[in-house]
ChimeraX commands (.cxc) that place a marker at each C-alpha (Angstrom):
marker #1 position 35.50,103.32,70.45 radius 0.5
marker #1 position 38.33,104.98,72.93 radius 0.5
marker #1 position 36.81,107.83,74.36 radius 0.5
marker #1 position 39.92,110.43,73.44 radius 0.5
marker #1 position 39.50,112.79,76.71 radius 0.5
marker #1 position 40.34,109.96,79.14 radius 0.5
marker #1 position 43.37,109.30,77.37 radius 0.5
marker #1 position 45.79,110.94,79.60 radius 0.5
marker #1 position 49.11,111.86,77.98 radius 0.5
marker #1 position 52.06,114.81,78.51 radius 0.5
marker #1 position 54.62,116.72,77.02 radius 0.5
marker #1 position 57.67,117.90,77.82 radius 0.5
marker #1 position 59.70,121.29,76.24 radius 0.5
marker #1 position 62.45,124.29,77.37 radius 0.5
marker #1 position 61.51,127.86,75.88 radius 0.5
marker #1 position 65.70,129.68,74.41 radius 0.5
marker #1 position 67.20,126.80,75.68 radius 0.5
marker #1 position 71.36,127.00,76.52 radius 0.5
marker #1 position 73.08,124.36,75.09 radius 0.5
marker #1 position 72.22,121.46,73.52 radius 0.5
marker #1 position 73.11,118.74,75.58 radius 0.5
marker #1 position 70.56,119.87,78.15 radius 0.5
marker #1 position 67.65,119.09,75.44 radius 0.5
marker #1 position 69.64,115.52,74.85 radius 0.5
marker #1 position 69.48,115.16,78.50 radius 0.5
marker #1 position 66.17,116.12,78.98 radius 0.5
marker #1 position 64.71,114.15,76.26 radius 0.5
marker #1 position 66.45,110.48,77.91 radius 0.5
marker #1 position 64.48,111.47,80.73 radius 0.5
marker #1 position 61.44,111.72,78.59 radius 0.5
marker #1 position 61.56,108.72,77.28 radius 0.5
marker #1 position 61.98,106.83,80.78 radius 0.5
marker #1 position 59.54,108.78,82.54 radius 0.5
marker #1 position 56.81,108.21,80.13 radius 0.5
marker #1 position 56.55,111.18,77.93 radius 0.5
marker #1 position 54.61,111.50,74.39 radius 0.5
marker #1 position 56.59,113.81,73.10 radius 0.5
marker #1 position 59.07,116.65,73.59 radius 0.5
marker #1 position 59.50,120.32,71.65 radius 0.5
marker #1 position 61.77,122.92,71.80 radius 0.5
marker #1 position 60.54,126.68,71.51 radius 0.5
marker #1 position 63.36,129.50,69.60 radius 0.5
marker #1 position 66.26,126.99,69.51 radius 0.5
marker #1 position 66.70,124.02,67.13 radius 0.5
marker #1 position 68.75,121.28,68.02 radius 0.5
marker #1 position 69.92,118.39,65.99 radius 0.5
marker #1 position 70.67,114.77,67.66 radius 0.5
marker #1 position 72.43,115.20,70.98 radius 0.5
marker #1 position 75.69,113.39,72.16 radius 0.5
marker #1 position 73.83,112.65,75.72 radius 0.5
marker #1 position 70.83,111.06,74.16 radius 0.5
marker #1 position 72.39,107.42,74.34 radius 0.5
marker #1 position 69.00,105.62,74.40 radius 0.5
marker #1 position 68.22,107.01,71.08 radius 0.5
marker #1 position 65.24,108.82,72.36 radius 0.5
marker #1 position 64.65,111.36,69.25 radius 0.5
marker #1 position 63.66,107.72,67.22 radius 0.5
marker #1 position 61.51,106.87,69.91 radius 0.5
marker #1 position 59.26,109.71,70.68 radius 0.5
marker #1 position 57.98,112.81,68.65 radius 0.5
marker #1 position 59.98,116.13,68.72 radius 0.5
marker #1 position 58.52,119.21,67.70 radius 0.5
marker #1 position 60.89,122.99,67.07 radius 0.5
marker #1 position 58.89,126.21,67.44 radius 0.5
marker #1 position 60.06,129.27,66.34 radius 0.5
marker #1 position 58.08,131.56,68.52 radius 0.5
marker #1 position 56.17,131.12,71.89 radius 0.5
marker #1 position 53.15,132.12,69.87 radius 0.5
marker #1 position 53.23,129.71,67.46 radius 0.5
marker #1 position 53.89,127.21,69.90 radius 0.5
marker #1 position 50.85,128.23,71.57 radius 0.5
marker #1 position 48.64,127.99,68.61 radius 0.5
marker #1 position 49.50,124.23,68.07 radius 0.5
marker #1 position 48.74,123.20,71.64 radius 0.5
marker #1 position 46.85,119.42,71.65 radius 0.5
marker #1 position 43.05,120.66,72.13 radius 0.5
marker #1 position 42.33,120.17,75.54 radius 0.5
marker #1 position 45.46,119.94,77.12 radius 0.5
marker #1 position 46.48,122.51,79.68 radius 0.5
marker #1 position 50.05,124.22,79.62 radius 0.5
marker #1 position 51.95,124.05,83.32 radius 0.5
marker #1 position 54.43,126.56,83.41 radius 0.5
marker #1 position 58.05,125.63,85.78 radius 0.5
marker #1 position 58.87,128.35,87.16 radius 0.5
marker #1 position 60.54,129.74,90.53 radius 0.5
marker #1 position 57.92,132.87,91.01 radius 0.5
marker #1 position 56.11,133.84,93.71 radius 0.5
marker #1 position 52.27,132.55,93.34 radius 0.5
marker #1 position 53.27,129.11,91.84 radius 0.5
marker #1 position 51.85,126.25,93.48 radius 0.5
marker #1 position 54.50,123.93,95.07 radius 0.5
marker #1 position 54.75,120.33,92.90 radius 0.5
marker #1 position 54.45,118.59,95.94 radius 0.5
marker #1 position 50.79,119.41,96.18 radius 0.5
marker #1 position 50.45,120.00,92.57 radius 0.5
marker #1 position 47.32,117.80,90.78 radius 0.5
marker #1 position 48.63,117.30,88.07 radius 0.5
marker #1 position 45.90,116.95,84.67 radius 0.5
marker #1 position 45.86,114.10,82.52 radius 0.5
marker #1 position 46.69,116.21,79.40 radius 0.5
marker #1 position 49.15,118.41,79.53 radius 0.5
marker #1 position 52.24,120.29,78.38 radius 0.5
marker #1 position 55.01,121.18,80.75 radius 0.5
marker #1 position 57.23,124.52,79.62 radius 0.5
marker #1 position 60.78,124.91,81.58 radius 0.5
marker #1 position 62.67,128.25,80.60 radius 0.5
marker #1 position 66.84,128.25,80.53 radius 0.5
marker #1 position 68.57,128.08,83.79 radius 0.5
marker #1 position 69.42,131.96,82.99 radius 0.5
marker #1 position 66.60,133.67,82.01 radius 0.5
marker #1 position 63.65,131.36,83.19 radius 0.5
marker #1 position 60.06,131.27,80.78 radius 0.5
marker #1 position 59.32,134.18,79.46 radius 0.5
marker #1 position 56.69,136.92,81.14 radius 0.5
marker #1 position 54.43,135.92,78.24 radius 0.5
marker #1 position 54.55,131.95,78.80 radius 0.5
marker #1 position 54.36,132.36,82.22 radius 0.5
marker #1 position 50.94,134.97,82.03 radius 0.5
marker #1 position 49.50,132.20,79.08 radius 0.5
marker #1 position 50.12,128.92,81.42 radius 0.5
marker #1 position 47.08,127.77,83.17 radius 0.5
marker #1 position 49.35,127.35,86.02 radius 0.5
marker #1 position 53.00,127.61,87.50 radius 0.5
marker #1 position 54.15,124.93,89.43 radius 0.5
marker #1 position 57.85,125.33,91.64 radius 0.5
marker #1 position 59.27,123.03,93.55 radius 0.5
marker #1 position 62.05,123.38,96.65 radius 0.5
marker #1 position 65.55,124.57,95.50 radius 0.5
marker #1 position 67.71,127.24,96.71 radius 0.5
marker #1 position 69.22,127.65,93.16 radius 0.5
marker #1 position 67.84,127.35,89.86 radius 0.5
marker #1 position 68.35,123.28,88.33 radius 0.5
marker #1 position 69.98,122.43,85.02 radius 0.5
marker #1 position 66.62,122.22,83.06 radius 0.5
marker #1 position 67.21,118.73,82.04 radius 0.5
marker #1 position 67.46,117.90,85.66 radius 0.5
marker #1 position 64.05,120.50,86.77 radius 0.5
marker #1 position 62.44,118.67,84.30 radius 0.5
marker #1 position 63.28,115.70,85.35 radius 0.5
marker #1 position 62.01,116.26,88.77 radius 0.5
marker #1 position 58.35,117.07,87.57 radius 0.5
marker #1 position 58.18,114.19,85.62 radius 0.5
marker #1 position 58.42,111.96,88.02 radius 0.5
marker #1 position 56.50,113.69,90.49 radius 0.5
marker #1 position 53.82,113.15,87.83 radius 0.5
marker #1 position 54.60,109.31,88.04 radius 0.5
marker #1 position 53.64,109.42,91.75 radius 0.5
marker #1 position 50.13,108.05,92.77 radius 0.5
marker #1 position 48.36,111.42,92.97 radius 0.5
marker #1 position 45.06,112.40,91.92 radius 0.5
marker #1 position 44.60,113.49,88.55 radius 0.5
marker #1 position 42.33,116.52,87.44 radius 0.5
marker link #1:1,2 radius 0.2
marker link #1:2,3 radius 0.2
marker link #1:3,4 radius 0.2
marker link #1:4,5 radius 0.2
marker link #1:5,6 radius 0.2
marker link #1:6,7 radius 0.2
marker link #1:7,8 radius 0.2
marker link #1:8,9 radius 0.2
marker link #1:9,10 radius 0.2
marker link #1:10,11 radius 0.2
marker link #1:11,12 radius 0.2
marker link #1:12,13 radius 0.2
marker link #1:13,14 radius 0.2
marker link #1:14,15 radius 0.2
marker link #1:15,16 radius 0.2
marker link #1:16,17 radius 0.2
marker link #1:17,18 radius 0.2
marker link #1:18,19 radius 0.2
marker link #1:19,20 radius 0.2
marker link #1:20,21 radius 0.2
marker link #1:21,22 radius 0.2
marker link #1:22,23 radius 0.2
marker link #1:23,24 radius 0.2
marker link #1:24,25 radius 0.2
marker link #1:25,26 radius 0.2
marker link #1:26,27 radius 0.2
marker link #1:27,28 radius 0.2
marker link #1:28,29 radius 0.2
marker link #1:29,30 radius 0.2
marker link #1:30,31 radius 0.2
marker link #1:31,32 radius 0.2
marker link #1:32,33 radius 0.2
marker link #1:33,34 radius 0.2
marker link #1:34,35 radius 0.2
marker link #1:35,36 radius 0.2
marker link #1:36,37 radius 0.2
marker link #1:37,38 radius 0.2
marker link #1:38,39 radius 0.2
marker link #1:39,40 radius 0.2
marker link #1:40,41 radius 0.2
marker link #1:41,42 radius 0.2
marker link #1:42,43 radius 0.2
marker link #1:43,44 radius 0.2
marker link #1:44,45 radius 0.2
marker link #1:45,46 radius 0.2
marker link #1:46,47 radius 0.2
marker link #1:47,48 radius 0.2
marker link #1:48,49 radius 0.2
marker link #1:49,50 radius 0.2
marker link #1:50,51 radius 0.2
marker link #1:51,52 radius 0.2
marker link #1:52,53 radius 0.2
marker link #1:53,54 radius 0.2
marker link #1:54,55 radius 0.2
marker link #1:55,56 radius 0.2
marker link #1:56,57 radius 0.2
marker link #1:57,58 radius 0.2
marker link #1:58,59 radius 0.2
marker link #1:59,60 radius 0.2
marker link #1:60,61 radius 0.2
marker link #1:61,62 radius 0.2
marker link #1:62,63 radius 0.2
marker link #1:63,64 radius 0.2
marker link #1:64,65 radius 0.2
marker link #1:65,66 radius 0.2
marker link #1:66,67 radius 0.2
marker link #1:67,68 radius 0.2
marker link #1:68,69 radius 0.2
marker link #1:69,70 radius 0.2
marker link #1:70,71 radius 0.2
marker link #1:71,72 radius 0.2
marker link #1:72,73 radius 0.2
marker link #1:73,74 radius 0.2
marker link #1:74,75 radius 0.2
marker link #1:75,76 radius 0.2
marker link #1:76,77 radius 0.2
marker link #1:77,78 radius 0.2
marker link #1:78,79 radius 0.2
marker link #1:79,80 radius 0.2
marker link #1:80,81 radius 0.2
marker link #1:81,82 radius 0.2
marker link #1:82,83 radius 0.2
marker link #1:83,84 radius 0.2
marker link #1:84,85 radius 0.2
marker link #1:85,86 radius 0.2
marker link #1:86,87 radius 0.2
marker link #1:87,88 radius 0.2
marker link #1:88,89 radius 0.2
marker link #1:89,90 radius 0.2
marker link #1:90,91 radius 0.2
marker link #1:91,92 radius 0.2
marker link #1:92,93 radius 0.2
marker link #1:93,94 radius 0.2
marker link #1:94,95 radius 0.2
marker link #1:95,96 radius 0.2
marker link #1:96,97 radius 0.2
marker link #1:97,98 radius 0.2
marker link #1:98,99 radius 0.2
marker link #1:99,100 radius 0.2
marker link #1:100,101 radius 0.2
marker link #1:101,102 radius 0.2
marker link #1:102,103 radius 0.2
marker link #1:103,104 radius 0.2
marker link #1:104,105 radius 0.2
marker link #1:105,106 radius 0.2
marker link #1:106,107 radius 0.2
marker link #1:107,108 radius 0.2
marker link #1:108,109 radius 0.2
marker link #1:109,110 radius 0.2
marker link #1:110,111 radius 0.2
marker link #1:111,112 radius 0.2
marker link #1:112,113 radius 0.2
marker link #1:113,114 radius 0.2
marker link #1:114,115 radius 0.2
marker link #1:115,116 radius 0.2
marker link #1:116,117 radius 0.2
marker link #1:117,118 radius 0.2
marker link #1:118,119 radius 0.2
marker link #1:119,120 radius 0.2
marker link #1:120,121 radius 0.2
marker link #1:121,122 radius 0.2
marker link #1:122,123 radius 0.2
marker link #1:123,124 radius 0.2
marker link #1:124,125 radius 0.2
marker link #1:125,126 radius 0.2
marker link #1:126,127 radius 0.2
marker link #1:127,128 radius 0.2
marker link #1:128,129 radius 0.2
marker link #1:129,130 radius 0.2
marker link #1:130,131 radius 0.2
marker link #1:131,132 radius 0.2
marker link #1:132,133 radius 0.2
marker link #1:133,134 radius 0.2
marker link #1:134,135 radius 0.2
marker link #1:135,136 radius 0.2
marker link #1:136,137 radius 0.2
marker link #1:137,138 radius 0.2
marker link #1:138,139 radius 0.2
marker link #1:139,140 radius 0.2
marker link #1:140,141 radius 0.2
marker link #1:141,142 radius 0.2
marker link #1:142,143 radius 0.2
marker link #1:143,144 radius 0.2
marker link #1:144,145 radius 0.2
marker link #1:145,146 radius 0.2
marker link #1:146,147 radius 0.2
marker link #1:147,148 radius 0.2
marker link #1:148,149 radius 0.2
marker link #1:149,150 radius 0.2
marker link #1:150,151 radius 0.2
marker link #1:151,152 radius 0.2
view
């Protein structure tokens, strides 16, 4: 029998994303870096022109109209990790990624909503002079997850 509490997984998504191209690029990175699923909150996108690896056929995509709907559907036992340049956020370089988690990114122009920041189990950030494209920021977080660091 497999112990489901030991199974590692992660999902990644965008709250109120600006452009469908950002989702397509994040989707491709998510497929390459081991994500179990991808999602959006607020904006819904169809198949992306930048999805050259056809990730839409290879991994589940979920859409939630509101943050509350998304939060109500977090996988059992998963921690919500908000990615936000804000005071008090843990530097990504020292962050120990949970075995089961969901990473949430905001759009470059507005970031995560106040509610999303408050409801996140952890907030992480990495060094950057200015806000990065959401697909690039998400790729950095997923890459860091793949590094040989302890899991919590």
